[in-house]
C-alpha positions as CSV (number, residue, x, y, z in Angstrom):
1,X,-37.0,117.2,40.2
2,X,-36.0,120.7,39.0
3,X,-36.2,119.7,35.4
4,X,-39.7,118.2,35.8
5,X,-40.8,121.3,37.8
6,X,-39.7,123.7,35.0
7,X,-41.5,121.7,32.4
8,X,-44.8,121.9,34.1
9,X,-44.5,125.3,35.7
10,X,-45.9,128.5,34.0
11,X,-43.6,130.7,36.0
12,X,-41.1,132.8,34.1
13,X,-38.1,134.2,36.1
14,X,-38.3,138.0,36.4
15,X,-36.7,139.9,39.2
16,X,-35.6,143.6,39.8
17,X,-36.4,144.6,36.2
18,X,-33.9,142.1,34.8
19,X,-34.6,140.4,31.5
20,X,-33.2,137.3,29.8
21,X,-31.3,139.6,27.5
22,X,-29.2,140.8,30.3
23,X,-27.6,137.3,30.4
24,X,-26.8,137.1,26.7
25,X,-23.1,137.7,27.2
26,X,-22.7,135.2,30.0
27,X,-20.9,132.0,29.0
28,X,-23.1,128.9,28.4
29,X,-22.1,127.1,31.5
30,X,-23.2,130.0,33.6
31,X,-26.5,130.3,31.6
32,X,-27.2,126.7,32.6
33,X,-26.5,127.6,36.2
34,X,-28.8,130.6,35.8
35,X,-31.7,128.3,34.8
36,X,-31.0,126.1,37.8
37,X,-31.0,129.2,40.1
38,X,-34.3,130.4,38.8
39,X,-35.8,127.0,39.1
40,X,-34.8,126.8,42.7
41,X,-36.2,130.3,43.4
42,X,-39.4,129.3,41.7
43,X,-39.7,126.3,44.0
44,X,-39.4,128.7,47.0
45,X,-42.0,131.1,45.6
46,X,-44.7,128.5,44.7
47,X,-46.6,126.3,47.2
48,X,-44.9,122.9,47.4
49,X,-47.0,120.0,45.9
50,X,-48.1,117.3,48.3
51,X,-45.6,114.5,48.1
52,X,-46.5,110.9,47.6
53,X,-45.1,109.8,50.9
54,X,-47.5,110.0,53.8
55,X,-46.8,112.5,56.6
56,X,-46.7,109.7,59.2
57,X,-46.9,106.4,57.5
58,X,-46.9,102.7,58.4
59,X,-44.9,101.2,55.5
60,X,-44.0,97.8,57.1
61,X,-46.0,95.4,59.2
62,X,-43.9,96.1,62.3
63,X,-43.8,99.9,61.6
64,X,-40.1,99.7,60.7
65,X,-37.6,97.2,59.4
66,X,-36.6,96.5,63.0
67,X,-40.2,96.4,64.3
68,X,-41.0,98.8,67.2
69,X,-44.7,99.4,66.3
70,X,-44.1,103.1,66.7
71,X,-45.6,106.2,65.0
72,X,-44.5,109.9,65.1
73,X,-48.1,111.0,64.8
74,X,-49.2,113.3,67.6
75,X,-52.7,114.5,66.5
76,X,-54.4,112.1,68.9
77,X,-53.2,112.8,72.4
78,X,-53.9,111.6,75.9
79,X,-56.1,114.7,76.3
80,X,-58.3,114.1,73.3
81,X,-58.2,110.3,72.7
82,X,-61.6,110.0,74.5
83,X,-63.2,111.6,71.5
84,X,-62.3,108.9,69.0
85,X,-65.1,107.6,66.8
86,X,-65.5,105.2,63.9
87,X,-64.5,106.8,60.6
88,X,-65.2,103.9,58.3
89,X,-65.6,100.1,58.3
90,X,-64.6,97.8,55.5
91,X,-66.0,94.2,55.2
92,X,-64.3,91.7,52.9
93,X,-66.8,88.8,53.3
94,X,-63.9,86.5,54.0
95,X,-64.7,84.6,57.2
96,X,-65.9,81.2,58.1
97,X,-68.1,79.9,60.9
98,X,-67.0,76.6,62.4
99,X,-65.5,75.0,65.5
100,X,-63.3,76.8,68.0
101,X,-61.1,75.3,70.6
102,X,-63.0,76.9,73.6
103,X,-66.5,76.0,72.4
104,X,-65.5,72.5,71.4
105,X,-64.2,70.5,68.5
106,X,-66.9,68.4,66.8
107,X,-64.6,66.8,64.2
108,X,-67.3,67.4,61.6
109,X,-67.0,71.2,61.0
110,X,-63.8,72.9,59.9
111,X,-62.2,75.4,62.3
112,X,-63.6,78.9,62.2
113,X,-61.5,81.5,60.4
114,X,-59.0,83.6,62.4
115,X,-57.8,87.0,61.3
116,X,-54.5,88.4,62.5
117,X,-53.6,90.7,59.7
118,X,-51.7,94.0,60.1
119,X,-52.2,96.5,57.2
120,X,-49.3,98.4,55.5
121,X,-49.7,101.8,53.9
122,X,-48.4,102.7,50.4
123,X,-49.2,106.2,49.3
124,X,-52.9,106.6,50.2
125,X,-54.0,102.9,50.3
126,X,-53.8,100.2,52.9
127,X,-52.8,96.7,51.8
128,X,-53.5,93.5,53.8
129,X,-54.6,89.9,53.4
130,X,-57.8,88.2,54.5
131,X,-57.8,84.8,56.4
132,X,-58.3,83.2,53.0
133,X,-55.2,84.8,51.6
134,X,-57.0,87.3,49.4
135,X,-55.0,90.5,49.0
136,X,-56.9,93.8,49.3
137,X,-56.1,97.4,48.5
138,X,-58.3,99.8,50.6
139,X,-58.3,103.6,50.5
140,X,-56.8,104.8,53.8
141,X,-59.2,107.7,54.3
142,X,-62.5,106.3,53.0
143,X,-62.3,102.5,53.4
144,X,-63.3,102.0,49.7
145,X,-61.8,98.9,48.1
146,X,-59.5,99.6,45.2
147,X,-58.7,96.1,44.1
148,X,-58.4,92.5,45.3
149,X,-56.2,89.6,44.3
150,X,-57.4,86.0,44.9
151,X,-54.7,83.4,44.7
152,X,-55.6,79.9,43.4
153,X,-55.4,78.0,46.8
154,X,-57.4,75.0,47.9
155,X,-58.4,76.0,51.5
156,X,-59.4,72.4,52.3
157,X,-55.8,71.6,53.0
158,X,-55.4,74.3,55.6
159,X,-57.5,73.5,58.8
160,X,-57.1,77.1,60.1
161,X,-56.2,79.3,57.2
162,X,-54.5,82.5,58.2
163,X,-52.3,85.4,57.0
164,X,-50.7,88.0,59.1
165,X,-50.0,90.6,56.4
166,X,-48.1,91.7,53.4
167,X,-45.1,94.0,52.9
168,X,-43.7,96.2,50.1
169,X,-40.8,96.7,47.8
170,X,-39.8,99.5,45.4
171,X,-38.4,98.4,42.1
172,X,-36.1,101.2,41.2
173,X,-35.6,99.9,37.6
174,X,-39.2,100.9,36.9
175,X,-39.9,104.7,36.6
176,X,-42.2,106.2,39.3
177,X,-45.8,106.0,38.2
178,X,-45.1,103.0,35.9
179,X,-46.6,99.6,36.7
180,X,-44.6,97.5,39.2
181,X,-42.6,100.4,40.6
182,X,-44.3,100.0,44.0
183,X,-44.9,96.3,44.6
184,X,-46.9,94.6,47.3
185,X,-45.1,91.4,48.4
186,X,-47.6,88.8,49.6
187,X,-46.8,85.5,51.3
188,X,-49.2,82.7,50.4
189,X,-50.2,79.7,52.5
190,X,-49.1,77.2,49.8
191,X,-45.5,78.4,50.2
192,X,-45.4,80.9,47.3
193,X,-44.5,84.6,47.3
194,X,-46.1,86.9,44.8
195,X,-45.5,90.5,43.8
196,X,-48.5,92.7,42.9
197,X,-48.6,96.2,41.4
198,X,-49.8,98.6,44.2
199,X,-52.0,100.6,41.8
200,X,-53.7,97.8,39.9
201,X,-53.1,94.5,41.7
202,X,-51.6,93.0,38.6
203,X,-48.9,90.4,39.1
204,X,-45.3,91.7,38.8
205,X,-42.8,89.0,37.7
206,X,-39.5,88.6,39.5
207,X,-37.1,88.8,36.5
208,X,-37.7,87.3,33.1
209,X,-38.4,83.7,34.3
210,X,-40.3,83.8,37.6
211,X,-43.8,85.1,38.1
212,X,-43.5,84.0,41.8
213,X,-41.0,82.6,44.3
214,X,-41.8,79.0,45.1
215,X,-40.5,78.1,48.5
216,X,-41.5,74.4,48.1
217,X,-38.4,74.0,45.9
218,X,-35.8,71.9,47.6
219,X,-38.0,70.8,50.5
220,X,-38.9,67.4,49.0
221,X,-42.4,66.0,49.0
222,X,-44.7,66.9,51.9
223,X,-48.4,66.9,52.7
224,X,-50.5,70.0,52.0
225,X,-50.5,72.3,55.1
226,X,-47.2,70.9,56.5
227,X,-45.3,74.0,55.2
228,X,-46.9,77.4,54.9
229,X,-46.1,81.1,54.6
230,X,-48.3,83.1,57.1
231,X,-46.0,86.0,57.9
232,X,-44.6,88.5,55.4
233,X,-40.9,88.3,54.6
234,X,-38.1,90.8,55.4
235,X,-37.1,93.1,52.6
236,X,-33.8,94.9,52.5
237,X,-32.7,96.7,49.3
238,X,-33.5,94.2,46.6
239,X,-33.2,91.1,48.8
240,X,-36.1,89.1,50.2
241,X,-35.4,86.9,53.3
242,X,-37.9,84.5,54.7
243,X,-38.5,81.4,56.8
244,X,-41.7,79.4,56.9
245,X,-44.3,77.9,59.1
246,X,-44.6,74.1,59.6
247,X,-47.4,72.0,61.0
248,X,-46.8,71.4,64.8
249,X,-46.7,67.9,66.3
250,X,-47.5,66.0,63.1
251,X,-44.2,64.3,62.4
252,X,-40.4,64.7,62.9
253,X,-40.1,64.6,59.1
254,X,-41.7,68.0,58.5
255,X,-40.1,70.2,55.8
256,X,-36.8,71.9,56.7
257,X,-36.8,75.2,58.6
258,X,-34.2,76.6,56.1
259,X,-33.9,80.4,55.9
260,X,-33.5,81.7,52.3
261,X,-32.6,84.9,50.6
262,X,-33.8,85.8,47.1
263,X,-32.9,88.5,44.6
264,X,-36.2,90.3,43.8
265,X,-34.8,91.6,40.5
266,X,-34.3,88.1,39.2
267,X,-36.1,85.8,41.6
268,X,-32.9,83.8,42.1
269,X,-31.8,82.2,45.3
270,X,-28.9,84.1,46.9
271,X,-28.2,81.9,49.9
272,X,-29.8,79.3,52.2
273,X,-29.1,78.8,55.9
274,X,-30.1,75.6,57.6
275,X,-30.2,75.9,61.4
276,X,-28.1,72.8,62.2
277,X,-24.4,72.1,63.0
278,X,-22.6,69.1,61.8
279,X,-22.1,66.1,64.2
280,X,-18.4,65.8,65.2
281,X,-16.4,63.0,63.6
282,X,-15.1,60.3,66.0
283,X,-12.1,61.6,67.9
284,X,-12.9,65.2,66.9
285,X,-14.2,67.7,69.4
286,X,-17.7,69.0,68.8
287,X,-16.4,72.6,68.7
288,X,-14.2,71.6,65.8
289,X,-17.0,70.1,63.7
290,X,-17.8,71.8,60.4
291,X,-20.6,74.3,60.7
292,X,-23.2,73.2,58.2
293,X,-24.9,76.6,58.5
294,X,-22.4,78.1,56.0
295,X,-23.7,79.4,52.7
296,X,-25.0,76.6,50.5
297,X,-24.9,76.3,46.7
298,X,-27.9,78.2,45.3
299,X,-29.0,75.4,42.9
300,X,-32.7,75.2,43.4
301,X,-33.0,72.2,40.9
302,X,-30.9,69.8,43.0
303,X,-31.0,71.4,46.5
304,X,-32.6,69.3,49.2
305,X,-32.7,70.6,52.7
306,X,-32.7,68.5,55.9
307,X,-36.1,67.6,57.2
308,X,-37.1,68.3,60.8
309,X,-34.9,71.3,61.4
310,X,-36.1,74.2,63.5
311,X,-38.0,76.8,61.6
312,X,-38.7,80.5,61.8
313,X,-42.4,81.4,61.4
314,X,-42.5,84.9,62.8
315,X,-41.3,88.3,61.6
316,X,-37.6,88.9,60.8
317,X,-35.8,92.2,61.4
318,X,-33.0,93.7,59.5
319,X,-30.3,96.3,60.3
320,X,-28.7,97.3,56.9
321,X,-26.1,99.4,58.7
322,X,-24.7,96.4,60.5
323,X,-25.5,94.1,57.6
324,X,-27.5,91.7,59.8
325,X,-30.9,90.0,59.6
326,X,-32.3,88.8,62.9
327,X,-34.1,85.4,62.9
328,X,-36.4,84.2,65.7
329,X,-36.4,80.4,65.6
330,X,-38.9,77.8,66.8
331,X,-38.3,74.6,68.6
332,X,-37.4,71.4,66.7
333,X,-40.2,69.0,65.9
334,X,-42.0,67.6,67.7
335,X,-42.8,70.2,70.3
336,X,-43.1,68.1,73.4
337,X,-40.5,65.3,72.9
338,X,-36.9,65.8,72.0
339,X,-35.1,62.6,72.7
340,X,-34.3,62.2,69.0
341,X,-33.0,65.7,68.2
342,X,-29.3,65.5,68.9
343,X,-27.5,68.4,67.0
344,X,-30.9,69.7,65.7
345,X,-31.4,71.6,69.0
346,X,-28.3,73.9,68.6
347,X,-30.2,76.8,67.0
348,X,-33.6,75.9,68.5
349,X,-35.7,78.6,70.3
350,X,-33.0,81.3,69.7
351,X,-32.4,84.7,68.2
352,X,-29.9,84.2,65.3
353,X,-28.1,87.1,63.6
354,X,-27.2,86.2,60.0
355,X,-25.2,88.2,57.4
356,X,-27.6,89.7,54.9
357,X,-25.0,89.2,52.2
358,X,-23.9,85.6,52.8
359,X,-26.3,84.0,55.4
360,X,-23.4,83.2,57.7
361,X,-24.1,83.2,61.4
362,X,-22.7,86.3,63.2
363,X,-24.1,85.3,66.7
364,X,-27.0,83.5,68.3
365,X,-28.6,83.6,71.7
366,X,-30.7,80.7,72.9
367,X,-33.7,81.6,75.1
368,X,-34.6,78.0,76.0
369,X,-32.3,75.0,76.2
370,X,-33.7,71.7,74.8
371,X,-37.2,73.2,74.3
372,X,-39.9,70.5,75.0
373,X,-42.6,73.1,75.9
374,X,-43.2,74.8,72.5
375,X,-41.6,77.9,74.0
376,X,-40.3,78.9,70.5
377,X,-39.3,82.5,69.9
378,X,-42.6,83.9,68.7
379,X,-42.1,87.6,67.8
380,X,-40.0,90.0,65.8
381,X,-36.6,90.7,67.3
382,X,-37.3,94.4,68.0
383,X,-34.4,96.9,67.4
384,X,-33.9,100.0,69.5
385,X,-31.2,102.5,70.6
386,X,-30.8,103.8,74.1
387,X,-28.2,104.6,76.7
388,X,-27.3,102.4,79.7
389,X,-25.0,103.8,82.4
390,X,-23.9,106.6,80.0
391,X,-23.1,104.2,77.2
392,X,-24.8,104.4,73.8
393,X,-26.4,101.0,73.0
394,X,-27.7,99.4,69.8
395,X,-30.2,97.0,71.4
396,X,-32.5,94.2,70.5
397,X,-35.6,93.3,72.6
398,X,-36.9,89.7,72.4
399,X,-40.2,88.9,74.1
400,X,-40.8,85.2,74.8
401,X,-43.6,82.7,75.6
402,X,-42.0,82.3,79.0
403,X,-42.9,85.9,79.9
404,X,-39.2,86.9,79.8
405,X,-37.9,89.9,77.9
406,X,-34.3,89.5,76.8
407,X,-32.5,92.7,76.1
408,X,-29.4,92.1,74.0
409,X,-26.7,94.0,72.2
410,X,-27.6,93.5,68.6
411,X,-24.0,93.8,67.4
412,X,-22.7,90.9,69.6
413,X,-25.7,89.1,71.1
414,X,-24.5,89.8,74.6
415,X,-27.2,90.5,77.2
416,X,-27.5,94.2,78.3
417,X,-28.5,93.1,81.8
418,X,-27.4,89.9,83.6
419,X,-29.0,86.6,82.5
420,X,-28.7,83.7,85.0
421,X,-28.8,80.0,84.4
422,X,-31.4,78.8,86.9
423,X,-31.9,75.1,87.9
424,X,-35.2,73.7,86.6
425,X,-37.4,70.7,87.3
426,X,-36.0,67.4,86.0
427,X,-37.6,64.1,85.1
428,X,-38.7,64.0,81.4
429,X,-40.6,61.2,79.8
430,X,-38.7,58.0,79.2
431,X,-36.3,58.5,76.3
432,X,-36.1,62.2,76.7
433,X,-34.2,64.6,79.1
434,X,-34.5,68.1,80.4
435,X,-31.7,70.7,80.4
436,X,-30.4,71.2,84.0
437,X,-30.8,75.0,83.8
438,X,-32.6,77.6,81.8
439,X,-31.6,81.2,81.0
440,X,-33.6,83.8,83.1
441,X,-33.0,87.5,82.8
442,X,-32.4,89.4,86.1
443,X,-33.8,92.5,84.4
444,X,-36.5,92.9,83.3
445,X,-38.3,90.7,85.8
446,X,-40.6,88.0,84.6
447,X,-43.8,89.5,83.3
448,X,-45.6,86.2,84.1
449,X,-44.9,86.6,87.8
450,X,-47.2,89.2,89.4
451,X,-46.7,90.7,92.8
452,X,-48.6,89.5,95.9
453,X,-49.8,86.2,97.2
454,X,-51.9,84.3,94.6
455,X,-53.8,81.0,95.1
456,X,-52.7,78.9,92.1
457,X,-56.3,77.7,91.6
458,X,-59.3,79.9,91.1
459,X,-63.0,79.5,90.3
460,X,-65.9,81.7,89.3
461,X,-67.9,80.0,92.1
462,X,-66.8,77.5,94.8
463,X,-68.0,74.5,92.9
464,X,-66.0,75.7,89.9
465,X,-62.8,76.0,92.0
466,X,-63.3,72.5,93.4
467,X,-63.5,71.1,89.9
468,X,-60.2,72.9,89.0
469,X,-58.5,71.6,92.1
470,X,-59.6,68.0,91.2
471,X,-58.1,68.4,87.7
472,X,-54.8,69.8,89.0
473,X,-54.4,66.9,91.5
474,X,-54.1,64.5,88.6
475,X,-51.5,66.6,86.8
476,X,-47.8,67.2,87.2
477,X,-46.9,70.8,87.9
478,X,-43.5,72.0,89.2
479,X,-43.5,75.5,87.8
480,X,-43.0,77.1,84.4
481,X,-40.6,74.4,83.0
482,X,-42.6,71.4,84.1
483,X,-41.7,68.6,81.6
484,X,-44.5,67.0,79.6
485,X,-45.6,63.8,81.3
486,X,-47.5,60.6,80.8
487,X,-49.9,61.5,83.6
488,X,-50.5,64.9,82.0
489,X,-48.6,68.2,82.9
490,X,-49.8,71.7,83.4
491,X,-47.8,74.1,81.3
492,X,-48.0,77.6,82.8
493,X,-47.4,79.6,80.7
494,X,-48.7,77.8,77.7
495,X,-47.6,77.5,74.1
496,X,-49.6,80.7,73.5
497,X,-47.4,82.6,76.0
498,X,-46.5,84.7,78.0
499,X,-46.0,86.8,74.9
500,X,-46.8,85.6,71.4
501,X,-46.3,86.8,67.8
502,X,-47.6,90.4,68.5
503,X,-44.4,91.5,70.0
504,X,-43.6,94.8,71.8
505,X,-44.0,98.5,70.9
506,X,-41.1,100.7,71.7
507,X,-41.3,104.5,72.2
508,X,-37.8,105.7,71.4
509,X,-38.3,109.1,73.0
510,X,-39.4,107.7,76.2
511,X,-37.1,104.7,76.1
512,X,-40.1,102.6,76.9
513,X,-41.0,99.1,75.8
514,X,-44.7,98.1,76.1
515,X,-45.8,94.5,75.8
516,X,-48.9,92.4,76.5
517,X,-48.8,89.1,78.4
518,X,-51.1,86.1,78.6
519,X,-51.4,84.5,82.1
520,X,-53.0,81.1,81.3
521,X,-52.0,77.5,81.3
522,X,-52.6,74.5,79.0
523,X,-52.5,70.7,79.7
524,X,-50.3,68.3,77.8
525,X,-50.4,64.6,78.1
526,X,-47.9,62.2,76.4
527,X,-49.4,58.9,75.3
528,X,-47.2,55.8,74.5
529,X,-47.2,55.0,70.8
530,X,-48.9,51.6,71.2
531,X,-51.9,53.4,72.8
532,X,-52.2,56.1,70.2
533,X,-54.7,54.2,68.1
534,X,-58.4,54.3,69.1
535,X,-59.4,56.1,72.3
536,X,-56.2,55.5,74.2
537,X,-56.0,56.1,77.9
538,X,-58.6,58.2,79.8
539,X,-58.3,61.9,79.2
540,X,-56.8,63.7,82.2
541,X,-58.9,66.9,81.8
542,X,-62.4,67.9,80.6
543,X,-63.2,69.9,77.5
544,X,-62.0,69.8,73.9
545,X,-58.5,68.6,73.1
546,X,-56.2,68.0,70.2
547,X,-54.9,64.6,69.6
548,X,-51.5,65.0,67.7
549,X,-49.6,62.1,66.2
550,X,-46.0,63.3,66.6
551,X,-44.9,60.5,64.3
552,X,-41.2,59.7,64.7
553,X,-41.3,59.9,68.5
554,X,-42.3,57.2,71.1
555,X,-45.4,59.2,71.9
556,X,-48.4,61.0,70.5
557,X,-49.9,63.7,72.7
558,X,-53.2,65.2,73.8
559,X,-53.3,68.9,74.2
560,X,-56.0,71.0,75.9
561,X,-55.6,74.6,74.7
562,X,-56.8,76.0,78.0
563,X,-56.7,74.9,81.7
564,X,-60.3,75.8,82.2
565,X,-63.1,75.0,84.6
566,X,-66.5,73.4,83.7
567,X,-67.9,76.9,83.3
568,X,-65.3,77.6,80.6
569,X,-63.2,80.2,82.6
570,X,-59.4,79.7,83.4
571,X,-58.6,77.7,86.5
572,X,-55.7,80.0,87.3
573,X,-56.4,83.3,89.1
574,X,-57.0,86.6,87.2
575,X,-55.7,88.8,85.7
576,X,-55.4,86.5,82.7
577,X,-53.9,89.3,80.6
578,X,-51.7,92.3,81.4
579,X,-50.0,95.2,79.7
580,X,-46.6,96.3,81.0
581,X,-44.2,99.2,80.4
582,X,-40.4,98.6,80.8
583,X,-37.7,101.3,81.0
584,X,-35.0,100.2,78.4
585,X,-32.3,102.2,80.2
586,X,-32.7,100.5,83.6
587,X,-34.5,97.2,82.8
588,X,-37.2,98.1,85.4
589,X,-40.8,97.3,84.9
590,X,-42.3,100.7,85.5
591,X,-46.0,99.5,85.5
592,X,-48.1,96.4,84.8
593,X,-51.9,96.7,84.6
594,X,-54.8,94.3,83.7
595,X,-55.7,94.3,80.0
596,X,-59.3,93.7,79.1
597,X,-62.2,92.3,81.1
598,X,-64.3,89.1,81.0
599,X,-67.1,90.8,79.0
600,X,-67.8,88.6,75.9
601,X,-66.2,85.7,77.7
602,X,-68.3,85.2,80.8
603,X,-72.1,85.7,81.2
604,X,-73.4,88.9,82.8
605,X,-73.0,89.9,85.6
606,X,-69.5,88.4,85.6
607,X,-68.1,91.1,83.3
608,X,-66.2,92.8,86.2
609,X,-63.1,90.6,86.3
610,X,-60.0,92.6,85.1
611,X,-57.5,91.1,82.8
612,X,-58.7,88.8,79.9
613,X,-56.9,86.3,77.7
614,X,-55.2,88.1,74.8
615,X,-53.4,87.5,71.5
616,X,-52.1,90.4,69.5
617,X,-49.8,93.4,70.1
618,X,-49.6,97.1,70.9
619,X,-48.7,100.2,68.9
620,X,-47.3,103.4,70.5
621,X,-47.3,107.0,69.3
622,X,-45.0,110.0,70.0
623,X,-47.9,111.7,71.8
624,X,-47.6,109.2,74.6
625,X,-50.4,106.7,73.7
626,X,-50.4,103.0,73.3
627,X,-53.2,101.3,71.3
628,X,-54.0,97.6,71.6
629,X,-56.8,95.2,70.8
630,X,-55.8,91.6,71.4
631,X,-58.3,90.8,74.2
632,X,-61.2,88.4,74.2
633,X,-63.6,91.2,75.0
634,X,-64.4,93.2,71.8
635,X,-62.5,96.5,72.3
636,X,-59.7,98.6,71.0
637,X,-58.1,100.4,73.9
638,X,-55.7,103.4,74.4
639,X,-53.3,103.5,77.4
640,X,-51.0,106.2,78.7
641,X,-47.5,105.0,77.7
642,X,-46.0,106.7,80.8
643,X,-48.3,105.3,83.4
644,X,-50.4,102.4,82.0
645,X,-53.6,104.2,82.7
646,X,-56.5,103.2,80.4
647,X,-57.7,106.3,78.7
648,X,-60.3,105.1,76.1
649,X,-61.9,102.0,74.6
650,X,-63.8,101.6,71.4
651,X,-66.3,98.8,70.9
652,X,-65.6,96.3,68.0
653,X,-68.0,93.8,66.4
654,X,-65.6,91.0,67.5
655,X,-62.2,90.8,68.9
656,X,-59.2,92.3,67.2
657,X,-56.2,90.0,67.2
658,X,-54.1,91.8,64.6
659,X,-51.8,94.8,65.3
660,X,-53.6,98.1,65.2
661,X,-51.8,100.7,63.1
662,X,-51.9,104.5,62.9
663,X,-51.1,107.0,60.1
664,X,-51.6,110.5,58.9
665,X,-51.4,111.1,55.2
666,X,-50.5,114.9,55.2
667,X,-49.5,117.4,57.8
668,X,-53.0,119.0,57.7
669,X,-54.7,115.6,57.4
670,X,-56.5,113.3,59.8
671,X,-54.7,110.7,62.0
672,X,-56.4,107.3,61.8
673,X,-56.2,104.2,64.0
674,X,-57.1,101.0,62.2
675,X,-57.5,97.4,63.3
676,X,-58.7,94.2,61.8
677,X,-61.4,92.6,63.9
678,X,-61.9,89.0,62.9
679,X,-61.8,86.8,66.0
680,X,-59.6,83.7,66.6
681,X,-60.5,80.0,66.8
682,X,-57.9,79.4,69.6
683,X,-59.2,82.2,71.7
684,X,-62.9,81.3,71.4
685,X,-63.8,84.7,69.9
686,X,-66.3,84.9,67.0
687,X,-65.1,85.1,63.4
688,X,-65.5,88.3,61.5
689,X,-64.2,90.3,58.5
690,X,-64.2,93.9,59.8
691,X,-61.4,96.4,59.1
692,X,-62.3,99.5,61.3
693,X,-60.8,102.9,61.3
694,X,-61.1,105.4,64.2
695,X,-60.5,109.2,64.1
696,X,-61.2,112.3,66.1
697,X,-64.4,114.3,65.2
698,X,-64.1,116.9,62.5
């Protein structure tokens, strides 16, 4: 740095009448030190150039390698947040009208596009992907598009194309300012990972042989859309670690859920971990069976991974200091029947800590036993540090679809607060079984359970409520772990949550975790295989449903993505969405408030109902603000992190189901809050292509 400064500086060292000649008799080694001294003094005398790194950046999708969705920016405060206004809007043109699950499925039109992307910031540009997997570079202060990259993907094979974001890597072999020094790492729906130069969008090869990483290698043949990359991988040093998304409820022979690590310098496979354990040999205890999760031979030409294993479709977290990567796993295919699984359930619906170097299991914590509800672990294991009873703790917070938040020691996997095994309803469909108990944390309390007496059935008008009661009378419902049933079962919460992929924000200074929760149910009906062709038995509920084959099991299933009334509103009582603040030191829920309203969901004058369905996540700042979109009404909101009071809301063209981010490029610059507003087919919100930035007035 000093050398480069001296080459470009016009400053010549002069002080107290001294001249260069006064140093002529000084030995050479001291003359060299003299030049260094003058260079350092010159740096003090001259104004420092603005560095390339933003003042308060958002370099990774979760804000940090361990998630947290937190920014140190403090320009926007609880006192002035009410003045936020739109700074710029970017439109990509990448959206698609079509069917949505709430409005009805015609079977003729494709599903509408759904946008869940979270931008990342590199220098002065934002980088993100559209629902069609096009990668964009957008100037962070003007919204002007710098470049775009369109991968060669046939969207016809993907009924609901989506992409949650990109990430970044610095290739230290390339000098700063040279092509492919800063690389945008982009996951593609067709199971490829590409690297793009941040300045130009040109493809950056991984080593001499690979222009991309192809995750279809080793999976065997599969149908288009059965294995996808929707979520950016984890990057630590020069290592990329990723799972993949599989098509739910299609077949038990879906591609493997293997977790793989690659060397970004060469593109070579470093290790692969399959989430299974070997079946014990006859006469040998199961605990003595060989663990097949050990590091496997990285020979991509001959490697074939076991089909149907549990996958990891959400964000991974890394702790380089502990040398661990934290993997949230899904439940083993198919979602609603597990009589065939056997040892495939061992790592299902768990948080698994793997060695970054070898892929070996350090520990794992299962959040659901024998998961037949699609209660997979949906969000990034979020890392934090706090003190509990005077003891310093390296913690991990895992939000779940059940509405539970598990707080774990990230070094050992042990709960920081007690977790009890609670008896749950029994009586699964023939051929299956239910676990006798499920893990339930004592602290924090369930965020799905709200205080006060609540009628389990609700309606917008009396006739609406009667219709909901009539539907419920034909369903099985025994609480949150009601097994799927032939007569139809109400799943409350649903496969959407509780909490979903958005995950929590953590304010480290306040030791506060903030997370949004969905309070809605869905209906699942198992249908015997011999009745799966044609119309099958009579539907048990009104409205649009999915008929899913679940080949390899004795049943197909119908799934209604909302337990809703004839008027299209949930049959369960409001609020249907909440935001909560949890003290990480005590495990107490400090506050829980309704999130959103029924505006844009119900006709006027029924906009007054507090707490709307939501899908997305929050972002917190050091000034004490939490920003969140997520709701079916078209707003971005700001809440007081300490109290949960809503302080501001800004109108959006459609709903924003991606994470908002916030950044400030320089100390004297402007703090922006940015969110992608593009709607979501499963939430019934209209499609769009808006990336919107808010700031305070000049």
